[in-house]
gemmi code that builds the backbone of each chain (N, CA, C; Angstrom):
import gemmi

chains = {
    "A": [
        ("UNK", (80.527, 10.654, -113.361), (81.616, 11.630, -112.775), (81.658, 12.495, -114.074)),
        ("UNK", (82.470, 11.437, -114.593), (83.016, 12.491, -115.672), (82.280, 12.701, -116.833)),
        ("UNK", (80.718, 12.097, -117.346), (79.755, 12.188, -117.972), (78.951, 13.141, -117.130)),
        ("UNK", (78.741, 13.425, -116.477), (78.175, 14.954, -115.372), (78.466, 16.180, -115.835)),
        ("UNK", (80.078, 15.785, -115.997), (80.457, 17.507, -116.078), (80.862, 17.595, -117.475)),
        ("UNK", (80.998, 16.563, -118.276), (80.708, 16.420, -120.065), (79.852, 17.267, -120.316)),
        ("UNK", (78.735, 16.676, -119.882), (77.322, 16.885, -120.102), (77.061, 18.323, -119.757)),
        ("UNK", (77.735, 19.336, -118.772), (77.197, 19.955, -118.385), (78.529, 21.588, -119.190)),
        ("UNK", (79.348, 21.133, -119.372), (79.961, 21.591, -120.123), (79.674, 22.003, -122.325)),
        ("UNK", (79.130, 20.928, -122.360), (78.490, 21.151, -123.818), (76.977, 21.524, -123.628)),
        ("UNK", (76.427, 21.581, -122.143), (75.298, 22.554, -122.334), (75.260, 23.814, -122.426)),
        ("UNK", (76.379, 23.903, -121.266), (76.806, 25.472, -121.507), (77.478, 26.237, -122.916)),
        ("UNK", (77.979, 25.242, -123.773), (78.619, 25.303, -124.955), (77.529, 26.047, -125.592)),
        ("UNK", (76.278, 25.689, -125.919), (74.833, 26.410, -126.787), (75.285, 28.061, -126.173)),
        ("UNK", (74.942, 28.906, -126.957), (74.511, 29.704, -127.331), (73.149, 30.342, -127.926)),
        ("UNK", (72.906, 32.025, -127.633), (71.508, 32.278, -127.674), (71.627, 33.209, -129.047)),
        ("UNK", (72.549, 32.407, -130.143), (72.671, 33.128, -131.402), (71.444, 34.042, -132.481)),
        ("UNK", (70.481, 32.418, -132.235), (69.479, 32.635, -132.904), (68.252, 33.380, -132.392)),
        ("UNK", (68.386, 33.916, -131.012), (67.513, 34.923, -130.555), (67.326, 35.984, -130.172)),
        ("UNK", (68.004, 37.032, -130.809), (67.908, 38.052, -131.061), (66.640, 38.732, -130.923)),
        ("UNK", (66.584, 40.337, -130.697), (65.693, 41.296, -130.596), (65.516, 41.465, -132.007)),
        ("UNK", (64.836, 42.061, -132.736), (64.990, 43.122, -133.883), (64.434, 44.236, -133.713)),
        ("UNK", (64.249, 45.030, -132.552), (64.393, 46.146, -132.213), (65.547, 46.561, -131.588)),
        ("UNK", (66.415, 47.992, -131.861), (67.546, 48.555, -130.868), (67.177, 48.925, -129.342)),
        ("UNK", (68.448, 48.889, -128.834), (68.285, 48.905, -127.449), (67.710, 50.302, -127.145)),
        ("UNK", (67.131, 50.823, -125.799), (66.504, 51.611, -125.588), (67.979, 52.389, -125.682)),
        ("UNK", (67.757, 54.493, -125.991), (68.639, 54.835, -126.201), (68.753, 55.409, -124.465)),
        ("UNK", (68.139, 55.339, -123.352), (69.124, 55.193, -122.050), (68.253, 53.747, -121.919)),
        ("UNK", (69.832, 53.202, -121.419), (69.682, 51.794, -120.711), (68.885, 52.121, -119.342)),
        ("UNK", (68.257, 51.114, -119.062), (67.542, 51.613, -117.856), (68.429, 50.232, -116.898)),
        ("UNK", (68.058, 50.535, -115.782), (68.947, 50.484, -114.509), (69.268, 48.296, -114.630)),
        ("UNK", (70.436, 48.099, -114.496), (70.364, 46.719, -114.535), (70.382, 46.487, -112.792)),
        ("UNK", (69.980, 45.183, -113.294), (69.723, 43.994, -111.515), (70.454, 43.035, -111.542)),
        ("UNK", (71.587, 43.679, -111.245), (72.521, 43.031, -110.490), (72.728, 42.028, -109.221)),
        ("UNK", (73.531, 41.100, -109.431), (73.139, 40.143, -108.481), (74.726, 39.724, -107.955)),
        ("UNK", (75.609, 39.947, -108.092), (76.731, 39.499, -107.763), (77.992, 40.399, -107.193)),
        ("UNK", (77.424, 41.227, -106.643), (77.597, 42.717, -106.293), (78.531, 42.214, -104.663)),
        ("UNK", (77.963, 40.451, -104.114), (78.238, 40.420, -102.560), (79.388, 39.035, -102.783)),
        ("UNK", (79.602, 39.042, -104.193), (80.569, 37.543, -104.206), (81.603, 37.481, -103.016)),
        ("UNK", (82.457, 38.338, -103.174), (83.488, 38.476, -102.088), (82.943, 37.791, -100.821)),
        ("UNK", (82.011, 39.127, -100.256), (81.646, 38.391, -98.886), (81.389, 37.301, -99.108)),
        ("UNK", (80.376, 36.254, -99.724), (80.045, 35.040, -99.902), (80.900, 33.784, -99.634)),
        ("UNK", (82.364, 34.780, -100.806), (83.374, 33.431, -100.051), (83.955, 33.453, -99.156)),
        ("UNK", (84.054, 34.715, -98.285), (84.246, 34.966, -96.676), (83.357, 34.273, -96.281)),
        ("UNK", (82.683, 33.977, -96.222), (81.168, 33.213, -95.537), (81.691, 31.666, -95.427)),
        ("UNK", (81.565, 31.151, -96.674), (81.776, 30.106, -96.942), (83.307, 29.282, -96.207)),
        ("UNK", (84.472, 30.543, -96.566), (85.645, 29.992, -95.708), (85.247, 30.221, -94.255)),
        ("UNK", (84.974, 31.209, -93.729), (84.120, 31.179, -92.462), (83.370, 30.107, -91.863)),
        ("UNK", (82.527, 29.805, -92.762), (81.630, 28.572, -92.270), (82.711, 27.022, -92.487)),
        ("UNK", (83.515, 27.182, -93.321), (84.631, 25.703, -93.171), (85.145, 25.703, -92.301)),
        ("UNK", (85.682, 26.312, -91.271), (86.684, 27.437, -90.532), (85.747, 27.083, -89.267)),
        ("UNK", (84.659, 27.072, -89.185), (83.642, 26.598, -87.666), (83.633, 25.444, -88.305)),
        ("UNK", (83.208, 24.631, -89.071), (82.829, 23.041, -88.806), (84.130, 22.615, -88.566)),
        ("UNK", (85.236, 22.567, -88.884), (86.121, 21.458, -88.722), (86.618, 21.705, -87.469)),
        ("UNK", (86.218, 23.182, -86.813), (86.662, 23.047, -85.416), (85.314, 22.865, -84.623)),
        ("UNK", (84.191, 22.631, -84.927), (83.665, 22.016, -83.938), (83.686, 20.484, -84.151)),
        ("UNK", (84.554, 19.804, -85.140), (84.729, 18.209, -85.581), (86.036, 17.701, -84.394)),
        ("UNK", (86.939, 19.431, -84.720), (87.311, 18.821, -83.295), (87.339, 18.907, -81.418)),
        ("UNK", (86.347, 19.576, -81.594), (85.962, 19.769, -79.942), (85.026, 18.804, -79.736)),
    ],
    "B": [
        ("UNK", (118.049, 38.143, -70.039), (118.037, 37.574, -71.096), (116.928, 36.504, -72.066)),
        ("UNK", (116.900, 36.654, -72.725), (115.641, 35.996, -73.250), (115.863, 34.707, -73.513)),
        ("UNK", (114.895, 34.001, -72.775), (114.812, 32.539, -72.968), (113.363, 32.932, -73.985)),
        ("UNK", (113.872, 31.320, -74.685), (113.436, 30.789, -76.154), (112.717, 30.147, -75.449)),
        ("UNK", (111.462, 29.781, -75.837), (109.904, 29.055, -75.629), (110.198, 28.508, -76.893)),
        ("UNK", (110.894, 26.569, -76.701), (111.027, 25.352, -77.385), (109.731, 24.468, -77.428)),
        ("UNK", (108.737, 25.013, -76.306), (107.553, 24.721, -75.990), (106.572, 25.037, -77.432)),
        ("UNK", (106.810, 26.189, -77.948), (105.957, 26.180, -78.718), (106.386, 25.988, -80.500)),
        ("UNK", (107.397, 25.751, -79.972), (107.889, 25.641, -82.050), (107.435, 24.136, -81.652)),
        ("UNK", (107.442, 23.413, -80.894), (107.176, 21.352, -80.904), (105.506, 21.626, -81.192)),
        ("UNK", (105.069, 22.879, -80.697), (103.365, 23.183, -81.266), (103.079, 23.351, -82.515)),
        ("UNK", (103.694, 24.113, -82.904), (103.559, 24.649, -84.046), (103.173, 23.499, -85.234)),
        ("UNK", (103.898, 22.238, -85.689), (103.604, 21.368, -86.229), (102.138, 20.778, -86.125)),
        ("UNK", (101.734, 20.255, -84.318), (100.442, 19.820, -84.299), (99.864, 20.258, -84.732)),
        ("UNK", (99.700, 21.823, -84.526), (98.730, 22.695, -84.905), (98.442, 22.916, -86.687)),
        ("UNK", (99.214, 22.546, -87.142), (99.362, 22.732, -88.983), (98.380, 21.536, -88.866)),
        ("UNK", (99.023, 20.226, -88.538), (97.595, 19.163, -87.960), (96.728, 18.658, -88.156)),
        ("UNK", (96.791, 19.563, -87.142), (95.193, 20.020, -86.627), (94.174, 20.441, -88.043)),
        ("UNK", (95.190, 21.094, -88.274), (94.477, 22.323, -89.203), (94.269, 21.444, -90.642)),
        ("UNK", (94.951, 20.888, -90.580), (95.115, 20.040, -91.781), (94.056, 19.586, -92.876)),
        ("UNK", (92.856, 19.100, -92.132), (91.323, 19.135, -92.611), (91.020, 20.372, -93.287)),
        ("UNK", (90.865, 21.512, -92.443), (90.789, 22.910, -93.044), (91.294, 23.180, -93.922)),
        ("UNK", (92.617, 23.451, -94.726), (93.626, 23.479, -95.344), (92.853, 22.864, -96.522)),
        ("UNK", (92.887, 21.401, -96.412), (92.688, 20.504, -97.385), (91.074, 20.982, -97.989)),
        ("UNK", (90.118, 21.583, -96.944), (88.990, 22.034, -97.725), (88.832, 23.739, -98.369)),
        ("UNK", (90.097, 24.928, -97.711), (90.598, 25.743, -98.354), (91.335, 25.529, -99.843)),
        ("UNK", (91.755, 24.272, -99.880), (92.413, 24.646, -101.026), (91.266, 23.864, -101.651)),
        ("UNK", (90.955, 22.711, -101.595), (89.488, 22.168, -102.803), (88.351, 23.109, -103.189)),
        ("UNK", (88.090, 24.105, -101.894), (87.567, 25.101, -102.238), (87.599, 26.118, -102.883)),
        ("UNK", (88.677, 26.592, -103.001), (89.446, 28.251, -104.148), (89.825, 27.048, -105.518)),
        ("UNK", (90.417, 25.667, -105.418), (90.717, 25.692, -106.826), (89.586, 25.251, -107.081)),
        ("UNK", (88.763, 24.730, -106.927), (87.202, 24.832, -107.589), (86.550, 26.400, -108.064)),
        ("UNK", (86.728, 26.926, -107.420), (86.648, 28.012, -107.355), (87.428, 28.928, -109.033)),
        ("UNK", (88.448, 28.730, -108.555), (89.369, 29.134, -109.770), (88.835, 28.526, -111.105)),
        ("UNK", (88.617, 26.974, -111.061), (88.809, 26.510, -112.288), (87.315, 26.673, -113.163)),
        ("UNK", (85.970, 26.639, -112.300), (85.006, 27.190, -112.335), (84.909, 28.477, -112.860)),
        ("UNK", (85.417, 29.281, -112.590), (85.361, 30.494, -112.872), (86.123, 30.623, -114.337)),
        ("UNK", (87.380, 29.995, -114.042), (87.796, 29.948, -116.025), (87.408, 29.429, -116.475)),
        ("UNK", (86.725, 28.200, -116.533), (85.599, 27.935, -117.534), (84.522, 29.014, -118.089)),
        ("UNK", (84.024, 29.428, -116.676), (83.018, 30.285, -116.992), (83.330, 31.523, -118.316)),
        ("UNK", (84.362, 31.683, -117.535), (85.212, 32.888, -118.498), (85.243, 32.932, -119.478)),
        ("UNK", (85.749, 31.495, -119.844), (86.384, 30.994, -120.714), (84.798, 31.153, -121.799)),
        ("UNK", (83.807, 30.461, -121.280), (83.325, 30.836, -122.349), (82.553, 32.147, -123.037)),
        ("UNK", (82.324, 32.929, -121.653), (81.993, 34.269, -121.737), (83.070, 35.057, -122.685)),
        ("UNK", (83.780, 35.008, -123.085), (85.178, 35.200, -124.060), (84.671, 34.404, -125.245)),
        ("UNK", (84.666, 33.479, -125.328), (84.329, 32.813, -126.247), (82.835, 33.467, -127.010)),
        ("UNK", (82.267, 33.604, -126.413), (80.701, 34.080, -127.103), (80.347, 35.857, -127.597)),
        ("UNK", (81.121, 35.878, -126.816), (81.661, 38.172, -127.288), (82.542, 37.484, -128.559)),
        ("UNK", (83.600, 36.795, -128.409), (83.989, 37.077, -130.083), (83.444, 35.970, -131.109)),
        ("UNK", (81.851, 35.529, -130.563), (81.398, 35.218, -131.574), (80.125, 36.650, -131.880)),
        ("UNK", (80.241, 37.470, -131.165), (79.530, 38.731, -130.446), (78.132, 38.317, -130.457)),
        ("UNK", (77.888, 37.605, -129.482), (76.689, 36.583, -129.198), (76.189, 36.587, -127.458)),
        ("UNK", (75.041, 36.702, -127.120), (74.595, 36.449, -126.268), (74.649, 35.639, -125.080)),
        ("UNK", (75.423, 35.098, -124.004), (75.542, 33.986, -123.242), (74.101, 32.968, -123.246)),
        ("UNK", (74.021, 31.810, -123.176), (72.609, 30.588, -123.153), (72.219, 31.293, -121.726)),
        ("UNK", (72.919, 31.328, -120.684), (72.412, 31.147, -119.283), (71.575, 32.635, -119.236)),
        ("UNK", (72.273, 33.554, -119.823), (71.357, 35.244, -119.286), (70.208, 34.747, -119.982)),
        ("UNK", (70.024, 34.870, -121.239), (68.890, 34.657, -122.151), (68.239, 33.692, -121.612)),
        ("UNK", (68.489, 32.362, -120.985), (67.736, 32.073, -120.550), (66.840, 32.192, -119.294)),
        ("UNK", (67.327, 32.734, -118.427), (67.172, 33.263, -117.019), (66.299, 35.128, -117.527)),
        ("UNK", (66.435, 35.308, -118.690), (65.876, 36.679, -118.579), (64.092, 36.095, -119.699)),
        ("UNK", (64.076, 35.293, -120.261), (63.448, 34.557, -120.989), (62.507, 34.166, -119.848)),
        ("UNK", (62.878, 33.428, -118.725), (62.042, 32.741, -118.200), (61.375, 33.581, -117.076)),
        ("UNK", (61.913, 34.686, -116.783), (61.501, 35.766, -116.108), (60.798, 36.289, -116.861)),
        ("UNK", (60.588, 37.007, -117.930), (59.876, 37.370, -118.813), (58.381, 36.631, -119.192)),
        ("UNK", (58.605, 34.958, -119.384), (57.221, 34.202, -118.707), (56.648, 34.053, -117.750)),
        ("UNK", (57.552, 34.765, -116.331), (56.993, 34.603, -114.991), (56.094, 36.393, -115.085)),
        ("UNK", (56.646, 36.955, -115.730), (56.009, 38.700, -115.456), (54.908, 38.486, -116.208)),
        ("UNK", (54.866, 37.660, -117.141), (53.417, 38.078, -118.359), (52.708, 37.019, -117.679)),
        ("UNK", (53.134, 35.881, -117.062), (52.163, 34.957, -115.725), (51.607, 35.597, -114.643)),
        ("UNK", (52.207, 36.220, -114.564), (51.858, 37.424, -113.324), (50.947, 38.958, -113.511)),
        ("UNK", (50.500, 38.879, -115.157), (49.822, 39.376, -115.002), (50.363, 40.791, -115.985)),
        ("UNK", (51.583, 41.367, -116.282), (52.286, 42.320, -116.959), (51.252, 42.276, -118.475)),
        ("UNK", (50.979, 43.068, -118.697), (50.398, 43.397, -120.137), (51.253, 44.146, -121.472)),
        ("UNK", (52.077, 43.381, -122.603), (52.379, 44.024, -122.918), (53.541, 43.825, -122.878)),
        ("UNK", (54.236, 43.346, -121.966), (56.056, 42.497, -121.695), (56.019, 42.657, -122.074)),
        ("UNK", (57.325, 43.216, -123.662), (58.320, 42.992, -124.342), (59.827, 42.326, -123.834)),
        ("UNK", (60.071, 41.850, -124.803), (61.613, 40.658, -124.314), (62.275, 40.921, -125.535)),
        ("UNK", (63.515, 41.415, -125.825), (64.137, 41.529, -126.676), (66.138, 41.424, -125.915)),
        ("UNK", (66.693, 40.662, -126.896), (68.006, 40.850, -126.203), (68.732, 40.867, -126.820)),
        ("UNK", (70.085, 41.254, -126.583), (71.368, 41.816, -127.353), (72.648, 41.049, -127.277)),
        ("UNK", (73.899, 41.491, -127.306), (75.087, 41.555, -127.297), (75.170, 41.454, -125.455)),
        ("UNK", (75.059, 42.439, -125.122), (75.327, 42.760, -123.460), (74.192, 42.254, -122.792)),
        ("UNK", (73.194, 41.911, -123.096), (72.038, 41.671, -122.240), (70.450, 41.867, -123.081)),
        ("UNK", (69.944, 41.314, -121.928), (68.232, 41.911, -122.227), (67.225, 42.920, -121.650)),
        ("UNK", (66.264, 43.012, -122.550), (65.478, 43.837, -121.704), (64.022, 43.250, -121.678)),
        ("UNK", (63.491, 43.313, -120.516), (62.055, 43.213, -120.323), (61.450, 44.080, -119.579)),
        ("UNK", (60.028, 43.936, -120.043), (59.329, 44.641, -119.216), (58.572, 45.634, -120.439)),
        ("UNK", (57.335, 46.504, -119.737), (56.510, 47.237, -120.653), (57.431, 48.256, -121.521)),
        ("UNK", (56.952, 48.980, -122.443), (57.714, 50.520, -122.900), (57.601, 51.491, -122.014)),
        ("UNK", (59.250, 51.824, -121.524), (59.115, 53.245, -121.141), (59.772, 52.095, -119.765)),
        ("UNK", (59.439, 51.020, -119.116), (59.789, 50.694, -117.444), (60.445, 49.372, -117.701)),
        ("UNK", (62.085, 49.126, -118.368), (61.935, 48.201, -119.081), (63.307, 47.648, -118.065)),
        ("UNK", (62.964, 46.448, -117.746), (64.713, 46.480, -116.761), (65.717, 45.561, -117.349)),
        ("UNK", (67.165, 45.961, -117.440), (67.906, 45.552, -117.918), (69.116, 44.256, -117.372)),
        ("UNK", (68.984, 43.391, -117.942), (69.384, 41.959, -117.317), (70.750, 41.722, -117.697)),
        ("UNK", (71.706, 42.058, -117.100), (73.422, 41.740, -117.772), (73.793, 40.230, -117.303)),
        ("UNK", (74.781, 39.954, -117.793), (75.336, 38.746, -117.800), (75.568, 38.125, -115.734)),
        ("UNK", (75.527, 39.799, -115.762), (76.256, 40.110, -113.686), (74.856, 39.771, -113.245)),
        ("UNK", (73.494, 39.607, -113.956), (72.498, 39.375, -113.481), (71.568, 37.670, -112.835)),
        ("UNK", (72.464, 36.939, -113.969), (72.338, 35.567, -114.368), (72.011, 34.661, -113.167)),
        ("UNK", (72.728, 35.403, -112.108), (73.687, 34.536, -110.986), (74.162, 33.178, -111.151)),
        ("UNK", (74.920, 32.985, -112.072), (76.125, 32.153, -112.534), (76.958, 31.766, -111.085)),
        ("UNK", (77.591, 32.995, -111.055), (78.407, 33.414, -110.369), (78.488, 32.786, -109.178)),
        ("UNK", (77.214, 33.367, -108.428), (77.067, 32.782, -107.308), (76.753, 31.240, -107.044)),
        ("UNK", (76.366, 31.088, -108.104), (75.897, 29.320, -107.867), (77.621, 28.670, -108.301)),
        ("UNK", (78.157, 29.099, -108.788), (79.710, 28.574, -108.760), (80.101, 29.085, -107.345)),
        ("UNK", (80.179, 29.701, -106.565), (80.701, 29.866, -105.072), (80.375, 28.415, -104.352)),
        ("UNK", (79.034, 28.377, -104.880), (78.039, 27.215, -104.140), (78.655, 26.719, -104.359)),
        ("UNK", (78.563, 26.195, -105.186), (79.417, 24.329, -106.129), (80.345, 24.456, -105.561)),
        ("UNK", (81.772, 25.708, -105.426), (82.940, 25.285, -104.672), (82.966, 25.037, -103.378)),
        ("UNK", (82.166, 25.923, -102.935), (81.620, 25.431, -101.330), (81.745, 23.433, -100.824)),
        ("UNK", (80.025, 23.269, -101.914), (80.167, 21.997, -101.178), (80.903, 20.740, -102.004)),
        ("UNK", (81.600, 21.701, -103.051), (82.994, 20.037, -103.394), (83.736, 20.409, -102.498)),
        ("UNK", (84.315, 21.953, -101.951), (85.614, 21.922, -100.953), (84.918, 21.242, -99.970)),
        ("UNK", (83.480, 20.958, -99.144), (83.430, 20.160, -97.906), (83.582, 18.566, -98.751)),
        ("UNK", (82.797, 18.516, -99.344), (82.692, 17.024, -99.408), (83.770, 16.326, -100.774)),
        ("UNK", (84.335, 17.231, -101.307), (85.309, 16.406, -102.910), (83.934, 15.407, -103.223)),
        ("UNK", (84.670, 15.128, -104.539), (84.263, 14.886, -105.812), (83.339, 13.498, -105.613)),
        ("UNK", (81.772, 13.547, -105.126), (81.518, 12.541, -104.793), (80.016, 12.986, -104.976)),
        ("UNK", (79.291, 11.476, -105.578), (77.947, 11.908, -106.270), (77.072, 12.581, -105.512)),
        ("UNK", (77.268, 12.559, -104.241), (76.141, 13.033, -103.600), (76.885, 14.772, -103.589)),
        ("UNK", (77.621, 15.295, -103.737), (78.129, 16.657, -104.071), (77.335, 17.463, -105.198)),
        ("UNK", (77.439, 15.998, -106.119), (77.085, 16.420, -107.554), (75.632, 16.409, -107.692)),
        ("UNK", (74.733, 16.020, -107.117), (73.041, 16.064, -106.491), (73.053, 17.504, -106.175)),
        ("UNK", (73.986, 17.668, -105.063), (73.565, 18.788, -104.335), (73.923, 20.031, -105.237)),
        ("UNK", (75.062, 19.755, -106.269), (75.802, 21.174, -106.556), (73.694, 21.626, -107.866)),
        ("UNK", (73.466, 20.378, -108.273), (72.632, 20.311, -109.020), (71.449, 20.694, -108.637)),
        ("UNK", (70.944, 20.150, -107.801), (69.935, 20.766, -106.382), (69.949, 22.371, -106.605)),
        ("UNK", (71.077, 22.672, -106.045), (71.503, 24.171, -105.592), (71.430, 24.827, -106.864)),
        ("UNK", (71.847, 24.836, -107.668), (72.074, 25.729, -108.800), (70.512, 25.701, -109.010)),
        ("UNK", (69.807, 24.999, -109.065), (68.070, 25.063, -109.567), (67.935, 26.065, -108.256)),
        ("UNK", (67.951, 25.610, -107.250), (67.191, 26.625, -106.364), (67.488, 27.972, -106.792)),
        ("UNK", (69.073, 28.468, -106.510), (69.349, 29.862, -106.657), (68.818, 30.439, -108.265)),
        ("UNK", (68.619, 29.339, -109.191), (68.289, 30.095, -110.342), (66.178, 30.148, -110.620)),
        ("UNK", (66.168, 29.446, -109.630), (64.105, 29.790, -108.829), (64.678, 30.989, -108.824)),
        ("UNK", (64.993, 31.308, -107.513), (64.745, 32.288, -106.770), (65.302, 33.506, -107.955)),
        ("UNK", (65.997, 33.341, -108.876), (66.974, 34.165, -109.434), (65.848, 34.882, -109.913)),
        ("UNK", (65.146, 33.661, -111.303), (63.801, 33.761, -112.065), (63.355, 34.802, -111.440)),
        ("UNK", (62.394, 34.446, -110.004), (61.830, 34.827, -109.422), (61.632, 36.719, -108.803)),
        ("UNK", (63.322, 36.813, -108.599), (63.670, 38.412, -107.855), (63.181, 38.795, -109.675)),
        ("UNK", (63.773, 38.485, -110.542), (63.448, 39.652, -111.816), (62.200, 39.684, -112.799)),
        ("UNK", (61.463, 38.122, -112.488), (60.092, 38.876, -112.560), (59.358, 39.620, -111.899)),
        ("UNK", (59.550, 39.548, -110.835), (59.014, 40.268, -109.708), (58.868, 41.364, -109.888)),
        ("UNK", (60.896, 41.764, -109.717), (60.879, 43.337, -110.372), (59.995, 43.911, -111.714)),
        ("UNK", (60.149, 42.740, -113.088), (59.570, 43.343, -114.126), (58.278, 43.758, -113.056)),
        ("UNK", (57.698, 43.022, -112.781), (56.330, 43.689, -112.565), (55.912, 44.950, -111.090)),
        ("UNK", (57.406, 44.735, -110.673), (57.159, 45.828, -109.361), (57.298, 47.831, -110.371)),
        ("UNK", (58.344, 47.234, -111.116), (58.868, 48.404, -112.189), (57.368, 48.614, -112.571)),
        ("UNK", (56.304, 48.016, -113.316), (55.639, 48.169, -114.090), (54.365, 48.807, -113.035)),
        ("UNK", (54.160, 48.465, -112.060), (52.660, 49.069, -111.412), (53.342, 50.440, -109.887)),
        ("UNK", (54.825, 50.120, -109.961), (55.508, 50.406, -108.570), (56.424, 51.735, -108.830)),
        ("UNK", (56.935, 52.567, -107.342), (57.795, 53.647, -108.106), (59.276, 53.233, -108.227)),
        ("UNK", (60.290, 54.174, -108.364), (61.568, 54.117, -108.355), (61.979, 53.768, -106.984)),
        ("UNK", (61.464, 53.865, -105.861), (61.819, 53.471, -104.653), (61.616, 51.952, -104.155)),
        ("UNK", (60.240, 51.895, -104.348), (59.786, 50.657, -104.320), (60.383, 49.482, -104.424)),
        ("UNK", (60.823, 49.929, -106.233), (62.030, 48.502, -107.089), (62.802, 48.351, -106.364)),
        ("UNK", (63.726, 49.827, -105.987), (65.328, 49.535, -105.800), (64.576, 48.976, -103.916)),
        ("UNK", (63.732, 49.479, -103.818), (63.876, 48.065, -102.037), (63.254, 46.711, -101.955)),
        ("UNK", (62.811, 46.233, -103.087), (62.426, 45.064, -103.779), (64.074, 44.855, -104.390)),
        ("UNK", (64.594, 45.415, -105.272), (65.790, 44.553, -105.410), (66.897, 44.705, -104.722)),
        ("UNK", (67.039, 44.926, -103.769), (68.457, 44.550, -102.568), (67.502, 43.480, -101.880)),
        ("UNK", (66.448, 43.569, -101.799), (65.777, 42.541, -100.591), (66.212, 40.938, -101.336)),
        ("UNK", (65.930, 41.059, -101.994), (65.642, 39.690, -103.501), (67.208, 39.450, -103.274)),
        ("UNK", (68.225, 40.624, -103.140), (69.146, 39.740, -103.368), (69.581, 39.331, -102.429)),
        ("UNK", (69.573, 40.070, -101.154), (70.038, 39.903, -99.763), (68.543, 37.955, -99.501)),
        ("UNK", (68.338, 38.028, -99.870), (67.380, 36.883, -99.928), (68.133, 35.270, -100.771)),
        ("UNK", (68.598, 35.862, -101.707), (69.114, 34.767, -102.671), (70.203, 34.380, -101.851)),
        ("UNK", (71.170, 35.082, -101.394), (72.382, 35.773, -100.378), (72.192, 34.100, -99.338)),
        ("UNK", (71.000, 34.351, -98.655), (70.515, 33.748, -97.548), (69.884, 32.392, -97.618)),
        ("UNK", (69.972, 32.367, -99.051), (69.343, 31.054, -99.280), (70.552, 29.830, -99.691)),
        ("UNK", (71.469, 30.670, -99.916), (73.009, 29.922, -99.967), (73.403, 29.183, -99.196)),
        ("UNK", (73.816, 30.938, -98.017), (74.277, 30.544, -96.397), (72.661, 29.258, -95.898)),
        ("UNK", (71.767, 29.299, -96.298), (71.025, 28.059, -95.873), (71.303, 26.795, -96.111)),
        ("UNK", (71.356, 26.811, -97.482), (71.371, 25.276, -98.111), (73.028, 25.039, -97.652)),
        ("UNK", (74.358, 26.228, -97.251), (75.379, 25.258, -96.996), (75.103, 25.258, -95.773)),
        ("UNK", (74.259, 25.738, -94.904), (74.331, 25.283, -92.818), (73.581, 23.610, -92.844)),
        ("UNK", (73.034, 23.912, -93.884), (71.887, 22.489, -93.605), (72.456, 20.939, -94.569)),
        ("UNK", (73.673, 21.385, -94.560), (74.246, 20.803, -95.810), (74.843, 19.119, -94.812)),
        ("UNK", (75.305, 19.610, -94.231), (75.522, 18.302, -92.476), (74.813, 17.354, -92.615)),
        ("UNK", (73.193, 17.998, -91.911), (72.354, 17.553, -92.363), (70.953, 16.948, -92.767)),
        ("UNK", (72.008, 17.140, -94.514), (70.809, 16.528, -95.653), (71.770, 15.065, -95.609)),
        ("UNK", (73.352, 15.383, -95.244), (74.619, 14.121, -95.467), (73.936, 13.580, -94.612)),
        ("UNK", (73.903, 13.729, -93.799), (73.209, 12.795, -92.389), (71.780, 11.560, -92.620)),
        ("UNK", (70.889, 12.726, -93.285), (69.642, 12.196, -93.110), (69.337, 11.521, -94.345)),
        ("UNK", (70.263, 12.027, -95.364), (69.980, 10.905, -97.057), (71.340, 9.912, -97.146)),
        ("UNK", (72.123, 10.127, -96.817), (73.854, 9.721, -97.387), (74.145, 8.542, -96.370)),
        ("UNK", (73.488, 8.982, -94.988), (74.007, 8.571, -93.854), (75.715, 8.881, -94.008)),
        ("UNK", (75.729, 9.845, -94.279), (77.336, 10.297, -94.473), (77.543, 11.457, -93.382)),
        ("UNK", (78.358, 11.301, -92.153), (78.702, 12.506, -91.538), (79.887, 13.669, -92.057)),
        ("UNK", (80.694, 13.449, -93.339), (80.832, 14.553, -93.695), (80.353, 15.860, -93.768)),
    ],
}
model = gemmi.Model(1)
for chain_id, residues in chains.items():
    chain = gemmi.Chain(chain_id)
    for i, (resn, *xyz) in enumerate(residues, 1):
        res = gemmi.Residue()
        res.name, res.seqid = resn, gemmi.SeqId(i, " ")
        for name, pos in zip(("N", "CA", "C"), xyz):
            atom = gemmi.Atom()
            atom.name, atom.element = name, gemmi.Element(name[0])
            atom.pos, atom.b_iso = gemmi.Position(*pos), 0.0
            res.add_atom(atom)
        chain.add_residue(res)
    model.add_chain(chain)
structure = gemmi.Structure()
structure.add_model(model)
structure.setup_entities()
């Protein structure tokens, strides 16, 4: 377990330093494609699912 | 005269005891989320100090670019800067920022899995499989967006953008819902 955690952290420590683009960024930035807009809802859904799971087990 | 209901007082600790399991889950879920977020934000802070782009955003962008090329987008360009990557045909590029790499969703997913089952090797396997599934959907989403940006109008682009986002969230909920069945089928575990 500890090995997996350490390996994951080591992998995360890599960065993209050698992989820069050479062209300047576009003057008018294009629309971004974010994915993290519903994080709070997802956390709430996780908590609700957990609550349901334990309630079901009690019954 | 107001009478005091002693029964409700007596039942209170029983209620807490009944919910102890749930409170333990919430404690593990939120503490994992806080620790994972702290590690990730520290990593982002570190890369920002180095004036570099984080490796996850870069890899997701690179794979999405490869997918878009494989799907037939001619002259698909790919360039990365400190704030993110640009993928697509000139004049029709999309911007992949840190918030697009799907890792924050993966952290919430992983925290739930560990919150339910604790730190077991089964949890780690499910976390790894789940992260691969989330990133697969994310690369597919960005690759498809590049294709659609190339061939379609903005309305279609935004429609697909939201549909793909919802699909990834549904995929996470689905993975959470099938977790007890996987535990039972693969690990003979009822937890």
